[in-house]
C-alpha positions as CSV (number, residue, x, y, z in Angstrom):
1,M,92.2,121.9,37.2
2,A,89.4,124.4,37.1
3,L,90.2,127.9,36.0
4,T,88.9,130.1,38.9
5,W,88.7,133.8,39.4
6,T,86.5,136.3,41.3
7,H,84.6,139.1,39.4
8,K,84.3,142.3,41.3
9,D,80.5,142.2,41.0
10,R,79.5,138.8,39.8
11,G,81.0,136.5,42.4
12,E,83.4,133.5,41.9
13,I,83.7,131.8,38.5
14,R,84.9,128.2,38.2
15,V,85.4,126.9,34.7
16,H,86.0,123.1,34.7
17,E,87.9,120.9,32.3
18,N,85.0,118.4,32.0
19,L,81.7,117.3,33.6
20,E,83.4,114.9,36.0
21,E,85.6,117.6,37.5
22,L,82.6,119.9,37.8
23,S,80.6,117.2,39.6
24,I,83.4,116.5,42.1
25,D,84.0,120.2,42.8
26,L,80.2,120.8,43.2
27,V,79.7,118.0,45.6
28,D,82.8,119.0,47.6
29,Y,81.3,122.5,47.9
30,I,77.9,121.2,49.0
31,A,79.4,119.0,51.6
32,E,81.6,121.9,52.9
33,I,78.6,124.3,53.2
34,S,76.5,121.5,54.8
35,E,79.1,121.0,57.5
36,A,79.7,124.7,58.1
37,S,75.9,125.4,58.3
38,I,75.3,122.5,60.8
39,K,78.2,123.7,62.9
40,E,76.8,127.2,62.9
41,H,73.1,126.7,63.6
42,G,72.4,122.9,63.7
43,A,70.8,122.5,60.3
44,F,71.5,122.7,56.6
45,C,68.7,124.3,54.5
46,I,69.4,123.5,50.9
47,V,67.3,124.5,47.9
48,L,67.3,122.3,44.8
49,S,66.3,122.9,41.2
50,G,65.5,120.4,38.4
51,G,67.3,119.5,35.2
52,S,70.9,118.2,35.0
53,L,71.8,119.7,38.3
54,I,70.6,116.6,40.2
55,S,72.8,114.4,38.1
56,F,75.9,116.5,39.0
57,M,75.0,115.9,42.7
58,G,75.0,112.1,42.2
59,K,78.4,111.6,43.9
60,L,76.8,112.6,47.2
61,I,75.4,109.1,47.5
62,E,78.8,107.6,47.0
63,P,81.8,107.2,49.4
64,P,83.0,109.2,51.2
65,Y,80.1,111.7,51.1
66,D,77.3,109.2,51.9
67,K,79.0,108.6,55.3
68,I,80.4,112.1,56.2
69,V,77.4,114.2,55.3
70,D,75.0,114.6,58.3
71,W,71.8,113.8,56.4
72,A,69.6,114.0,59.5
73,K,70.3,117.7,59.7
74,W,69.3,118.4,56.0
75,Y,66.1,120.3,55.2
76,V,65.3,120.2,51.5
77,F,63.3,122.8,49.4
78,W,62.9,123.6,45.7
79,A,63.6,126.9,44.0
80,D,60.9,126.0,41.5
81,E,58.5,123.2,40.7
82,R,56.3,122.1,37.8
83,V,52.7,121.9,39.1
84,V,52.2,118.2,38.2
85,A,51.7,115.1,40.2
86,K,54.8,114.1,42.3
87,S,54.8,110.8,40.4
88,H,55.0,112.7,37.0
89,D,58.2,112.6,35.0
90,E,58.2,116.4,34.8
91,S,58.3,116.8,38.6
92,N,61.4,118.2,40.1
93,Y,60.5,116.5,43.3
94,K,60.4,113.1,41.6
95,L,63.8,113.7,39.9
96,A,65.5,114.5,43.2
97,K,63.7,111.8,45.1
98,D,64.5,109.0,42.6
99,N,68.2,110.0,42.1
100,L,69.2,111.4,45.4
101,L,66.8,111.7,48.4
102,S,65.6,108.1,48.3
103,K,69.3,106.9,48.6
104,V,70.3,108.9,51.7
105,N,68.9,109.3,55.2
106,V,67.2,112.7,54.9
107,F,64.1,112.6,57.1
108,P,60.9,112.7,55.0
109,R,59.5,115.4,57.3
110,H,62.5,117.5,56.4
111,I,61.6,117.5,52.7
112,C,59.4,120.5,51.9
113,S,57.7,120.0,48.6
114,I,54.6,121.5,47.0
115,N,51.0,120.2,47.4
116,D,50.4,118.6,44.0
117,T,46.6,118.3,44.5
118,V,45.6,122.0,44.3
119,S,45.7,124.8,41.8
120,V,49.0,126.4,40.8
121,E,48.0,129.6,42.7
122,E,47.1,127.6,45.8
123,A,50.3,125.6,45.5
124,A,52.4,128.8,45.6
125,T,50.4,130.2,48.5
126,E,50.7,127.0,50.5
127,Y,54.4,126.6,49.8
128,E,55.2,130.1,50.9
129,F,53.1,129.6,54.1
130,A,55.0,126.4,54.9
131,I,58.3,128.2,54.5
132,R,57.1,131.2,56.6
133,Q,56.2,128.7,59.4
134,M,59.7,127.2,59.3
135,V,61.2,130.7,59.5
136,R,58.8,131.5,62.5
137,T,60.1,128.3,64.3
138,R,63.7,129.2,63.3
139,T,64.2,126.0,61.3
140,V,65.0,128.3,58.4
141,A,67.0,131.4,59.3
142,A,65.5,134.9,58.6
143,S,67.4,137.4,56.5
144,D,68.9,140.3,58.6
145,N,68.3,142.9,55.9
146,S,65.1,141.9,54.1
147,D,61.7,140.2,54.7
148,S,63.0,136.9,53.3
149,P,64.2,133.6,54.5
150,R,68.0,133.1,54.4
151,F,68.6,129.6,53.0
152,D,72.1,128.2,53.5
153,L,72.5,127.2,49.9
154,I,70.4,127.7,46.7
155,L,71.4,125.6,43.7
156,L,70.2,126.9,40.3
157,G,70.6,125.7,36.8
158,M,70.6,128.2,33.9
159,G,68.9,127.9,30.6
160,S,70.3,129.0,27.2
161,D,68.0,132.0,27.5
162,G,69.5,132.9,30.9
163,H,66.4,131.8,32.9
164,V,67.0,130.5,36.5
165,A,64.4,128.6,38.6
166,S,61.2,129.4,36.7
167,L,62.1,133.1,36.3
168,F,62.1,133.6,32.5
169,P,63.2,136.6,30.4
170,N,60.9,139.6,30.6
171,H,58.3,137.7,32.6
172,P,56.3,139.6,35.2
173,A,57.4,137.0,37.9
174,L,60.8,138.8,37.8
175,E,59.2,141.9,39.3
176,V,57.4,140.2,42.2
177,K,58.9,141.7,45.4
178,D,56.5,141.1,48.2
179,D,55.9,137.4,47.8
180,W,58.5,134.7,48.5
181,V,56.8,132.3,46.1
182,T,55.0,133.2,42.9
183,F,53.3,131.2,40.2
184,L,53.2,131.0,36.4
185,T,50.5,129.7,34.1
186,D,52.3,130.6,30.9
187,S,55.8,129.2,31.3
188,P,57.7,129.5,27.9
189,K,58.9,125.9,28.6
190,P,56.4,123.1,29.2
191,P,54.7,122.4,31.5
192,P,53.1,125.9,31.6
193,E,52.0,125.8,35.3
194,R,54.9,126.3,37.8
195,I,55.7,127.9,41.1
196,T,59.0,129.6,41.7
197,F,61.0,131.5,44.4
198,T,61.1,135.2,43.7
199,L,64.3,137.2,43.2
200,P,64.3,138.7,46.7
201,V,64.3,135.1,48.2
202,I,67.1,133.9,46.0
203,N,69.2,137.0,46.6
204,S,68.8,136.7,50.4
205,A,70.5,133.3,50.6
206,A,73.8,132.8,52.3
207,N,75.2,131.0,49.2
208,V,73.9,130.8,45.7
209,V,75.4,128.5,43.1
210,V,74.5,128.6,39.3
211,V,75.5,125.6,37.3
212,A,75.6,125.6,33.5
213,T,77.2,123.3,31.0
214,G,77.4,123.0,27.2
215,E,78.1,125.4,24.4
216,S,74.4,126.4,24.2
217,K,74.8,128.2,27.5
218,A,77.9,130.2,26.5
219,N,76.3,133.4,25.3
220,A,73.9,133.6,28.3
221,M,76.9,133.0,30.6
222,H,78.8,135.8,28.9
223,L,75.8,138.1,29.3
224,A,75.3,137.1,32.9
225,I,78.8,137.6,34.1
226,D,80.9,139.9,31.9
227,D,80.8,143.7,32.2
228,L,78.2,145.0,29.8
229,P,76.5,148.3,29.0
230,L,73.7,148.9,31.4
231,A,71.0,148.5,28.8
232,E,72.0,144.8,28.4
233,S,71.7,144.1,32.1
234,S,67.9,144.1,32.2
235,L,65.0,141.8,32.8
236,S,65.8,140.1,29.5
237,L,68.5,138.0,31.3
238,P,67.3,136.7,34.7
239,A,70.7,135.2,35.6
240,R,72.1,138.7,35.5
241,L,69.7,139.6,38.3
242,I,71.2,137.0,40.7
243,H,73.1,139.1,43.1
244,P,73.1,138.0,46.8
245,S,72.8,141.0,49.0
246,N,74.8,139.5,51.9
247,G,76.0,136.1,50.6
248,N,78.2,134.3,48.2
249,L,77.6,133.7,44.5
250,I,79.5,131.0,42.6
251,W,79.2,129.9,39.0
252,F,80.1,126.3,38.1
253,M,80.5,125.6,34.4
254,D,82.4,123.5,31.9
255,K,84.7,124.9,29.2
256,P,82.0,125.0,26.5
257,A,79.7,127.0,28.7
258,G,82.5,129.4,29.7
259,S,84.0,129.7,26.2
260,K,82.6,133.3,25.6
261,L,83.7,134.8,29.0
262,E,86.2,137.5,28.5
263,R,88.6,136.3,31.2
264,F,88.4,132.7,29.8
265,K,89.1,133.8,26.2
266,F,92.1,135.8,27.5
267,S,93.5,132.9,29.5
268,E,93.3,130.6,26.5
């Protein structure tokens, strides 16, 4: 059983016994939000990230989810992307396509990925334009309290440095407010050229999930969630800046990643 509690400012925290339990709980949650979103407005707009997150979603292609999820109503986006060819092993699109999207009945026209034939700056501009068009046609909801889209669910991983999407510690991209999508040419992690959603877009979502596993994430998880002096809650830890303005925030982790959380240490 997962140890679950709600922090007054940092959302719901779920610490799982093992990766299998985490995967089952995450997929249950995705299926639940998918169903609720489709009932409410006829579509499910989900935003993916790269890394191990996709492997934790693998159970979606297995029974019962493969039959109960209404894949035809899914619209798929990416919170960040490496600006490489879609056939490249570093591509988040390729990772999701190979391991998930090619195995379910999501319409290809509902998959909104970057143009991989242009410069990184053009890729960011075009991606934002495509999303703005989908908000204009109401495929994607608009936020009630900001000039941002309101995605039904944004799924994020977290690095051991506390980065989320391609928003890295102390990077100027963290301070971009007017654009929905920005670009990097100097990512601390290769490849250097990336596009990423900005913080206002992430924080306008109806639901945001952050997934982190392994002991290497424990300190960043502690800094992202626990009550800290104000000086420590700065641009040096992007995950700390995830704070949906009118939505839900849930942290999914295994025990090693949660091992430094004050509530978890107390419960042990």
